[in-house]
C-alpha positions in Angstrom: -0.2 0.3 0.1 1.3 3.4 -1.3 1.9 6.0 1.8 -0.4 9.1 1.4 1.3 12.3 2.3 -1.5 13.6 5.1 -0.7 16.6 6.7 -3.2 18.9 9.4 -3.8 22.2 10.7 -6.5 23.9 12.5 -7.2 27.6 12.8 -9.0 29.8 15.3 -9.9 34.0 14.3 -10.8 36.2 16.4 -12.6 39.4 14.3 -15.0 42.3 15.0 -17.5 42.9 12.3 -18.3 46.7 11.8 -22.1 45.8 11.5 -22.8 49.6 10.1 -20.0 49.8 7.5 -19.6 46.1 6.8 -15.6 46.4 7.5 -14.3 42.9 8.8 -11.2 43.6 11.0 -9.2 40.9 11.7 -8.0 40.6 15.9 -6.0 37.8 16.2 -5.3 34.1 14.4 -3.7 31.1 16.3 -2.6 28.2 13.9 -1.7 25.0 14.8 -0.3 23.3 11.9 1.1 19.1 11.8 4.9 19.5 10.1 5.7 16.1 10.7 9.0 16.7 12.1 9.5 20.5 11.7 13.6 20.3 10.7 13.5 24.2 10.3 11.1 25.5 12.8 11.5 29.2 11.7 11.0 28.5 7.8 7.4 26.7 9.0 6.3 29.3 11.2 6.7 31.7 8.4 5.0 29.2 6.1 2.4 29.3 8.1 2.5 33.0 8.4 2.4 33.0 4.5 -0.8 30.6 4.4 -2.7 33.1 6.3 -1.7 36.1 4.5 -3.1 33.7 1.8 -6.5 33.0 3.4 -6.8 36.4 4.4 -7.2 37.7 1.1 -8.8 34.7 -0.2 -11.8 35.5 2.5 -12.3 38.7 2.8 -10.9 40.6 -0.4 -9.6 39.1 -3.4 -12.3 38.6 -5.9 -12.0 38.5 -10.1 -15.3 40.2 -11.3 -16.3 40.0 -14.7 -19.0 41.9 -17.2 -21.5 39.9 -17.5 -22.3 41.1 -21.1 -18.6 40.6 -22.3 -17.0 38.5 -20.2 -14.1 40.8 -19.7 -12.4 41.0 -16.1 -12.8 44.5 -14.2 -10.4 43.3 -11.7 -7.7 43.1 -13.6 -5.1 45.0 -11.7 -3.7 45.9 -8.0 -5.9 48.9 -7.6 -9.1 46.8 -8.5 -8.0 43.4 -7.0 -7.5 44.3 -3.4 -4.6 41.6 -1.6 -4.3 42.0 2.0 -1.3 44.7 3.1 0.6 44.3 5.9 -1.5 46.8 7.5 -4.9 43.8 7.5 -2.1 41.6 8.8 -3.8 40.3 12.3 -1.1 39.3 15.1 -0.8 35.0 14.9 0.2 32.7 17.2 1.8 29.8 15.5 1.7 26.4 17.2 4.2 23.7 15.2 3.3 20.2 16.2 5.4 17.3 15.4 4.2 14.1 14.8 6.7 11.1 14.0 5.8 9.6 10.7 7.5 6.5 9.5 6.9 7.3 5.5 9.0 10.1 5.4 12.4 11.3 5.6 12.8 12.1 9.0 9.2 12.6 9.7 9.3 16.1 7.8 6.0 16.9 6.0 5.5 19.6 3.4 4.3 23.0 4.4 2.5 24.4 1.1 -1.2 25.4 0.2 -2.2 23.6 3.4 -1.3 26.3 5.7 -3.9 28.8 3.9 -6.7 26.1 3.9 -8.5 26.6 7.4 -8.2 30.0 7.3 -10.9 31.0 5.2 -13.2 28.5 7.3 -12.0 30.1 9.9 -13.0 33.4 9.3 -15.9 32.9 8.2 -16.8 30.9 11.3 -16.0 34.0 12.9 -18.0 36.0 11.2 -21.6 33.9 11.9 -20.0 33.9 15.8 -19.9 37.4 15.7 -23.6 38.4 13.4 -25.3 35.3 13.0 -24.8 34.9 9.7 -23.4 32.0 7.4 -21.4 33.3 4.1 -21.1 30.6 1.2 -20.0 33.1 -1.1 -16.0 34.3 -0.4 -14.7 36.9 -0.3 -17.1 38.2 2.5 -16.9 41.7 1.2 -18.2 45.1 3.1 -21.3 45.0 0.9 -22.1 41.4 1.1 -22.1 42.0 5.1 -24.2 45.3 4.9 -27.0 43.3 2.5 -26.9 40.0 4.4 -27.8 42.4 7.8 -30.5 44.1 5.9 -32.0 41.1 5.2 -32.0 39.6 7.8 -33.2 42.6 9.8 -36.0 42.2 7.2 -36.9 38.6 8.3 -36.7 36.9 5.2 -34.9 33.7 7.3 -32.4 33.3 5.2 -29.2 32.3 7.3 -27.0 31.2 4.7 -25.7 34.2 1.4 
């Protein structure tokens, strides 16, 4: 039987949602990541930081918008396609977990995309905890938050947008 690469991670996010503007401010992130054996802990921690930054963009700002009539990409530069900056990056607590894995040299596992996968889900869950609305469409932009709050106030009964 072939060994399968399996790495695990979990994140929790503390945030605030301004219900007047729809802006979401991430206050803190806690991330635990399984690297098998963290041969270079500083590099592993940096990888988690990078994954979180990628995930924050995916969850809150990065959106490819197309003209519905022409199909032309409207967010075709870094002015319209908003990526997170250092001002958007929250404080992060990183916990490297090390678990022996006999299928990998020195039990070391890779750390690429798996460090950003938990971020959007953790942000979505924290937004739900803050305002009681599930969002199923990323990114969760301020206009979507305002629209969802208005819809909830009208009593339309939708708990997922």
